[in-house]
BAMI-476404 format. One line per field, with one value per atom (N, C-alpha, C): chain; residue number from 1; atom name; y, x, z; residue in three letters. Coordinates in steps of 0.001 Angstrom, whole numbers, padded with zeros to 6 digits. Layout:
BEGIN
c: A  ...
k: NUM  ...
a: CA  ...
c2: Y  ...
c1: X  ...
c3: Z  ...
r: ALA  ...
This chain:
BEGIN
c: A  A  A  A  A  A  A  A  A  A  A  A  A  A  A  A  A  A  A  A  A  A  A  A  A  A  A  A  A  A  A  A  A  A  A  A  A  A  A  A  A  A  A  A  A  A  A  A  A  A  A  A  A  A  A  A  A  A  A  A  A  A  A  A  A  A  A  A  A  A  A  A  A  A  A  A  A  A  A  A  A  A  A  A  A  A  A  A  A  A  A  A  A  A  A  A  A  A  A  A  A  A  A  A  A  A  A  A  A  A  A  A  A  A  A  A  A  A  A  A  A  A  A  A  A  A  A  A  A  A  A  A  A  A  A  A  A  A  A  A  A  A  A  A  A  A  A  A  A  A  A  A  A  A  A  A  A  A  A  A  A  A  A  A  A  A  A  A  A  A  A  A  A  A  A  A  A  A  A  A  A  A  A  A  A  A  A  A  A  A  A  A  A  A  A  A  A  A  A  A  A  A  A  A  A  A  A  A  A  A  A  A  A  A  A  A  A  A  A  A  A  A  A  A  A  A  A  A  A  A  A  A  A  A  A  A  A  A  A  A  A  A  A  A  A  A  A  A  A  A  A  A  A  A  A  A  A  A  A  A  A  A  A  A  A  A  A  A  A  A
k: 1  1  1  2  2  2  3  3  3  4  4  4  5  5  5  6  6  6  7  7  7  8  8  8  9  9  9  10  10  10  11  11  11  12  12  12  13  13  13  14  14  14  15  15  15  16  16  16  17  17  17  18  18  18  19  19  19  20  20  20  21  21  21  22  22  22  23  23  23  24  24  24  25  25  25  26  26  26  27  27  27  28  28  28  29  29  29  30  30  30  31  31  31  32  32  32  33  33  33  34  34  34  35  35  35  36  36  36  37  37  37  38  38  38  39  39  39  40  40  40  41  41  41  42  42  42  43  43  43  44  44  44  45  45  45  46  46  46  47  47  47  48  48  48  49  49  49  50  50  50  51  51  51  52  52  52  53  53  53  54  54  54  55  55  55  56  56  56  57  57  57  58  58  58  59  59  59  60  60  60  61  61  61  62  62  62  63  63  63  64  64  64  65  65  65  66  66  66  67  67  67  68  68  68  69  69  69  70  70  70  71  71  71  72  72  72  73  73  73  74  74  74  75  75  75  76  76  76  77  77  77  78  78  78  79  79  79  80  80  80  81  81  81  82  82  82  83  83  83  84  84  84  85  85  85  86  86  86  87  87  87  88  88  88  89  89  89  90  90  90
a: N  CA  C  N  CA  C  N  CA  C  N  CA  C  N  CA  C  N  CA  C  N  CA  C  N  CA  C  N  CA  C  N  CA  C  N  CA  C  N  CA  C  N  CA  C  N  CA  C  N  CA  C  N  CA  C  N  CA  C  N  CA  C  N  CA  C  N  CA  C  N  CA  C  N  CA  C  N  CA  C  N  CA  C  N  CA  C  N  CA  C  N  CA  C  N  CA  C  N  CA  C  N  CA  C  N  CA  C  N  CA  C  N  CA  C  N  CA  C  N  CA  C  N  CA  C  N  CA  C  N  CA  C  N  CA  C  N  CA  C  N  CA  C  N  CA  C  N  CA  C  N  CA  C  N  CA  C  N  CA  C  N  CA  C  N  CA  C  N  CA  C  N  CA  C  N  CA  C  N  CA  C  N  CA  C  N  CA  C  N  CA  C  N  CA  C  N  CA  C  N  CA  C  N  CA  C  N  CA  C  N  CA  C  N  CA  C  N  CA  C  N  CA  C  N  CA  C  N  CA  C  N  CA  C  N  CA  C  N  CA  C  N  CA  C  N  CA  C  N  CA  C  N  CA  C  N  CA  C  N  CA  C  N  CA  C  N  CA  C  N  CA  C  N  CA  C  N  CA  C  N  CA  C  N  CA  C  N  CA  C  N  CA  C  N  CA  C  N  CA  C  N  CA  C  N  CA  C  N  CA  C  N  CA  C
c2: -008542  -009400  -008847  -007540  -006916  -007333  -007233  -007577  -009087  -009837  -011289  -011865  -011301  -011825  -011158  -010207  -009511  -008951  -008204  -007658  -006614  -006677  -005677  -004839  -003530  -002662  -001384  -000468  000760  001660  002035  002854  004252  004822  006145  006095  005024  004858  004753  003957  003785  005102  005981  007276  008247  007982  008901  008402  007213  006647  006419  006569  006343  004860  004052  002605  001903  001181  000468  -000494  -001051  -002001  -001341  -000006  000696  000510  000289  000231  -001117  -002016  -003261  -003185  -002073  -001897  -000975  -001388  -000668  000800  001111  002508  003413  002837  003638  003687  002654  002574  003127  003188  003564  004915  005877  007206  007204  006158  006072  005217  004614  003766  004640  004553  005412  004752  003445  002714  002635  003012  002909  001472  001342  000032  -000136  -001361  -001727  -002501  -001907  -002486  -003186  -004470  -005276  -005847  -005503  -005932  -006104  -007021  -007206  -006267  -005645  -004738  -005503  -006678  -007454  -008744  -008955  -010159  -011013  -012155  -012965  -013437  -013774  -014204  -013046  -011883  -010722  -010304  -010304  -009932  -010883  -012179  -013165  -013329  -013025  -013294  -012057  -010922  -009724  -008656  -008383  -007294  -007758  -008947  -009564  -008620  -008218  -007306  -007955  -007130  -007635  -007044  -006034  -005432  -004987  -004669  -004186  -002873  -002094  -000844  -001096  -002200  -002551  -002859  -003579  -003879  -002596  -001722  -000448  000401  000473  001259  000709  -000612  -001250  -000980  -001135  -000888  000549  001488  002913  003266  002674  002910  002382  001217  000647  001586  002060  002987  004252  004793  006008  005783  004625  004300  004264  003629  003567  004971  005739  007086  007988  007926  008752  008351  007057  006570  007012  006934  007319  008825  009608  011063  011544  010758  011146  010766  010276  009844  010822  010813  011636  010785  009488  008541  008150  007920  007550  006037  005610  004206  003964  002737  002408  001328  001670  000652  000034  -001218  -001916  -002619  -002259  -002855  -003639  -004930  -005841  -005951  -005797  -005871  -007118  -008147  -009391  -010175
c1: 005211  004101  003332  003188  002465  003074  004383  005055  005083  005249  005318  004020  002896  001600  001075  001825  001420  000002  -000224  -001540  -001962  -003214  -003803  -004759  -004617  -005474  -005780  -006444  -006914  -005743  -005711  -004605  -004579  -005750  -005778  -005150  -005404  -004801  -003284  -002832  -001392  -000704  -001384  -000813  -000755  -001529  -001618  -000946  -000427  000214  001698  002508  003944  004274  003484  003702  002547  002807  001725  000971  001654  000993  -000109  -000076  -001155  -002491  -002453  -003672  -004386  -003935  -004683  -005565  -005495  -006291  -007474  -008639  -009886  -009829  -009245  -009246  -008435  -007547  -006751  -007341  -008021  -008529  -009950  -010683  -012095  -012333  -011460  -011659  -011515  -010941  -010727  -011774  -012676  -013720  -014905  -015319  -016403  -017769  -017807  -019069  -019491  -020723  -021160  -021017  -020493  -020283  -021144  -021559  -022194  -021144  -020637  -019536  -020093  -019810  -020251  -019008  -018803  -017586  -017849  -017141  -017211  -016219  -016639  -015754  -014642  -014955  -013980  -013642  -012388  -011884  -011265  -011867  -011413  -009972  -009558  -008172  -007214  -007514  -006649  -006586  -007736  -007738  -006881  -007011  -006300  -004840  -004457  -003093  -002228  -002845  -002053  -002258  -003498  -003787  -003687  -004175  -004121  -004582  -005861  -006379  -006369  -006092  -006081  -007215  -007893  -009006  -010084  -011241  -012344  -011964  -011098  -010637  -009884  -009141  -008426  -009407  -010475  -011502  -012176  -012486  -013141  -012249  -010970  -010027  -009962  -009834  -009760  -011035  -012194  -013469  -013621  -013232  -013314  -012363  -011179  -010215  -010751  -011386  -011994  -013081  -013958  -015028  -014445  -013409  -012776  -012186  -011579  -011008  -012100  -013222  -014343  -014887  -015124  -015680  -014755  -013460  -012492  -012425  -012415  -012370  -013605  -014760  -016007  -016062  -015501  -015528  -014667  -013685  -012778  -013288  -014508  -015030  -016062  -016227  -017259  -018473  -018329  -019399  -020083  -021369  -022114  -022048  -021068  -020941  -021774  -022187  -023001  -022303  -021942  -021301  -022272  -022075  -022734  -021633  -021489  -020446  -021117  -020835  -021396  -020404  -020865  -019941  -020159  -020744  -020969  -019683
c3: -016123  -016441  -017641  -017723  -018833  -020166  -020287  -021548  -021770  -020706  -020802  -021368  -020961  -021396  -022661  -023204  -024418  -024277  -023225  -022895  -023927  -024340  -025221  -024383  -024445  -023640  -024416  -023805  -024426  -024842  -026110  -026627  -026015  -025740  -025102  -023713  -022997  -021679  -021816  -022764  -022965  -023296  -024016  -024375  -023199  -022137  -021005  -019732  -019734  -018537  -018799  -017774  -017943  -017973  -017288  -017260  -017971  -019040  -019728  -018817  -017844  -016939  -016116  -015989  -015282  -015987  -017289  -018089  -018024  -017181  -016992  -015741  -015021  -013809  -014089  -013622  -013914  -013519  -012360  -011925  -012843  -013646  -014577  -015976  -016368  -017744  -017869  -016782  -016824  -017493  -017246  -017826  -019353  -019910  -021355  -022061  -021324  -021899  -022277  -023527  -024017  -023963  -023832  -023741  -022275  -021943  -020544  -020031  -018835  -018226  -016989  -016751  -015498  -014719  -013651  -012894  -011661  -011552  -010417  -009763  -008503  -007819  -006332  -005734  -004296  -003623  -002552  -001826  -001119  -000625  000140  -000587  -000851  -001488  -000390  -000107  001026  000870  -000349  -000532  -000260  -000826  -000652  000814  001478  002896  003716  003478  004277  003934  002699  002267  002046  001800  001555  002618  002951  003882  005327  005618  006946  008061  008007  009034  010417  011419  012796  013625  013082  013819  012844  013373  012542  011868  012491  011886  010586  010523  009293  008167  008483  007483  007011  007960  007640  006747  007080  006278  004853  004727  003411  002606  003236  002562  002121  002984  002642  001496  001507  000438  -000892  -000845  -002049  -002585  -001696  -002099  -002722  -002113  -002621  -004013  -004217  -005533  -006596  -006278  -007229  -007501  -006454  -006611  -007426  -007152  -007874  -009341  -009593  -010973  -011742  -011113  -011770  -012004  -011097  -011224  -012389  -012768  -013848  -015236  -015328  -016625  -017151  -018461  -019099  -019449  -019306  -019614  -018309  -018360  -017163  -016937  -016139  -015765  -014507  -014277  -013107  -012275  -011037  -010185  -009194  -008926  -007814  -007052  -005787  -004957  -003855  -003818  -002826  -001678  -000459  000681  001517  000934  001682  001802
r: MET  MET  MET  TYR  TYR  TYR  TYR  TYR  TYR  PHE  PHE  PHE  GLN  GLN  GLN  ASN  ASN  ASN  VAL  VAL  VAL  GLN  GLN  GLN  THR  THR  THR  ASN  ASN  ASN  LYS  LYS  LYS  ASN  ASN  ASN  CYS  CYS  CYS  LEU  LEU  LEU  ASN  ASN  ASN  ASN  ASN  ASN  LYS  LYS  LYS  THR  THR  THR  GLU  GLU  GLU  PRO  PRO  PRO  SER  SER  SER  ASP  ASP  ASP  CYS  CYS  CYS  ILE  ILE  ILE  PHE  PHE  PHE  ALA  ALA  ALA  GLU  GLU  GLU  ASN  ASN  ASN  ILE  ILE  ILE  LEU  LEU  LEU  GLU  GLU  GLU  HIS  HIS  HIS  VAL  VAL  VAL  LYS  LYS  LYS  THR  THR  THR  PRO  PRO  PRO  LEU  LEU  LEU  PHE  PHE  PHE  ILE  ILE  ILE  LEU  LEU  LEU  ASN  ASN  ASN  SER  SER  SER  LYS  LYS  LYS  PHE  PHE  PHE  ASP  ASP  ASP  SER  SER  SER  TRP  TRP  TRP  GLN  GLN  GLN  LEU  LEU  LEU  GLY  GLY  GLY  ASN  ASN  ASN  GLU  GLU  GLU  ILE  ILE  ILE  LYS  LYS  LYS  PRO  PRO  PRO  VAL  VAL  VAL  SER  SER  SER  ILE  ILE  ILE  ASP  ASP  ASP  ASP  ASP  ASP  TYR  TYR  TYR  THR  THR  THR  PHE  PHE  PHE  TYR  TYR  TYR  GLY  GLY  GLY  ASN  ASN  ASN  LEU  LEU  LEU  PHE  PHE  PHE  ASP  ASP  ASP  LEU  LEU  LEU  THR  THR  THR  ILE  ILE  ILE  GLU  GLU  GLU  THR  THR  THR  SER  SER  SER  MET  MET  MET  ALA  ALA  ALA  ASN  ASN  ASN  THR  THR  THR  LYS  LYS  LYS  VAL  VAL  VAL  SER  SER  SER  HIS  HIS  HIS  SER  SER  SER  PRO  PRO  PRO  VAL  VAL  VAL  VAL  VAL  VAL  ASP  ASP  ASP  SER  SER  SER  CYS  CYS  CYS
C-alpha cells in the first residue's frame, strides 16, 4: 500500500527504518519530527474494537487501552522535542 499510494513521509524516518511503510505510523515517525506537536487522539476506536479486536470482556478493553497508553508513552519518550498528547477515552 505504501508504494501503491506513493506516500511521502519524513526522510529521517525512512533512513532509520527497514520498512518504509513503518514511517506512516505516528509511533514510528514521532521521534523524527522536530516541530512540537499537539496530539489529540481517542484511546478507543469503535470500528477497530468491533471489527478487529472484538473484545469479549472488560479485561480485553483494559488491555487494549493500556497498550495504547504504553505506545503513546514510549513514542513520546523517544523524542527530543516536547510534544503534548491528549488522549480521550470516551
